[in-house]
Kinemage of the C-alpha trace (Angstrom):
@kinemage 1
@onewidth
@group {chain A} dominant
@subgroup {mainchain}
@vectorlist {calphas} color= white
{ca met a 1} P -18.890 -0.373 -15.580
{ca glu a 2} L -20.912 -2.318 -13.102
{ca gly a 3} L -19.605 -0.508 -10.016
{ca thr a 4} L -21.071 -2.432 -7.116
{ca gly a 5} L -21.117 -5.843 -8.811
{ca gln a 6} L -18.687 -8.509 -7.653
{ca ala a 7} L -15.433 -9.247 -9.467
{ca glu a 8} L -13.205 -12.259 -8.879
{ca pro a 9} L -11.976 -12.394 -5.262
{ca ile a 10} L -8.464 -11.579 -4.102
{ca tyr a 11} L -6.549 -14.490 -2.584
{ca gln a 12} L -4.014 -13.633 0.087
{ca lys a 13} L -1.941 -15.581 2.582
{ca gln a 14} L -1.045 -14.176 5.966
{ca trp a 15} L 0.195 -15.323 9.337
{ca gln a 16} L -2.412 -15.295 12.100
{ca gln a 17} L -2.239 -15.991 15.813
{ca ile a 18} L -5.259 -18.233 16.294
{ca asp a 19} L -4.673 -19.107 19.954
{ca glu a 20} L -5.901 -16.231 22.163
{ca leu a 21} L -3.456 -17.143 24.948
{ca met a 22} L -0.489 -16.741 22.559
{ca glu a 23} L 0.907 -20.133 23.576
{ca glu a 24} L 1.017 -21.585 20.076
{ca asp a 25} L 2.913 -20.437 17.003
{ca ala a 26} L 1.175 -18.436 14.298
{ca his a 27} L -0.404 -20.325 11.400
{ca leu a 28} L -0.332 -19.487 7.709
{ca val a 29} L -3.940 -18.867 6.694
{ca ser a 30} L -5.333 -18.411 3.177
{ca leu a 31} L -7.903 -15.633 2.889
{ca gln a 32} L -10.439 -15.071 0.163
{ca ile a 33} L -11.348 -11.388 0.067
{ca pro a 34} L -14.410 -10.352 -1.954
{ca gln a 35} L -13.639 -7.570 -4.408
{ca pro a 36} L -16.250 -5.180 -5.806
{ca met a 37} L -15.993 -4.409 -9.510
{ca met a 38} L -15.305 -0.759 -8.665
{ca leu a 39} L -12.130 -1.711 -6.757
{ca lys a 40} L -10.924 -4.010 -9.529
{ca thr a 41} L -11.431 -1.244 -12.107
{ca tyr a 42} L -9.520 1.205 -9.922
{ca phe a 43} L -6.493 -1.074 -9.589
{ca asp a 44} L -6.594 -2.019 -13.290
{ca val a 45} L -6.590 1.636 -14.350
{ca cys a 46} L -4.779 3.400 -11.514
{ca gly a 47} L -2.338 0.704 -10.463
{ca lys a 48} L 0.663 2.660 -11.743
{ca val a 49} L -0.348 5.725 -9.726
{ca asn a 50} L -0.609 3.573 -6.617
{ca gln a 51} L 2.825 2.034 -7.295
{ca tyr a 52} L 4.288 5.513 -7.805
{ca asn a 53} L 2.870 6.733 -4.486
{ca cys a 54} L 4.224 3.680 -2.665
{ca lys a 55} L 7.687 4.188 -4.147
{ca gln a 56} L 7.627 7.855 -3.244
{ca gln a 57} L 6.533 7.277 0.343
{ca thr a 58} L 8.507 4.164 1.253
{ca gly a 59} L 11.377 4.094 -1.204
{ca val a 60} L 13.129 7.370 -0.583
{ca glu a 61} L 11.819 8.871 2.688
{ca phe a 62} L 14.199 11.820 2.837
{ca glu a 63} L 11.968 13.612 5.319
{ca lys a 64} L 12.214 10.714 7.740
{ca tyr a 65} L 15.991 10.336 7.587
{ca leu a 66} L 16.786 14.034 7.758
{ca his a 67} L 14.253 14.768 10.560
{ca thr a 68} L 12.722 17.777 8.847
{ca asn a 69} L 10.811 20.006 11.217
{ca ile a 70} L 10.869 23.121 9.046
{ca trp a 71} L 7.990 23.143 6.558
{ca ser a 72} L 9.986 24.739 3.733
{ca lys a 73} L 12.662 22.041 3.950
{ca arg a 74} L 9.963 19.340 3.969
{ca ile a 75} L 8.383 20.747 0.786
{ca ile a 76} L 11.724 20.988 -1.007
{ca leu a 77} L 12.631 17.419 -0.042
{ca ser a 78} L 9.197 16.188 -1.152
{ca leu a 79} L 9.688 17.825 -4.542
{ca leu a 80} L 13.169 16.332 -4.800
{ca thr a 81} L 11.715 12.932 -3.961
{ca met a 82} L 9.144 13.287 -6.756
{ca val a 83} L 11.883 14.138 -9.250
{ca met a 84} L 13.973 11.144 -8.144
{ca val a 85} L 11.030 8.715 -8.397
{ca asp a 86} L 10.095 10.092 -11.836
{ca ser a 87} L 13.588 9.569 -13.209
């Protein structure tokens, strides 16, 4: 592994407000983001773990909907969320 060497860049499109006075509409801008080899290796190897965490945090969100303020209920719902995402 090269670690700090450069891998191919990431290309991403996003909307940006270029006018500071906010009088014009936003423009679609293409960005070229440099990517270190270490980051590319991480996402190649650990991409599934990252996808799992995203699904668990944004997909189910029991804690958010049920407004859990009691820590024991939060832990039980987190465990239930993990079981649901795993299945």
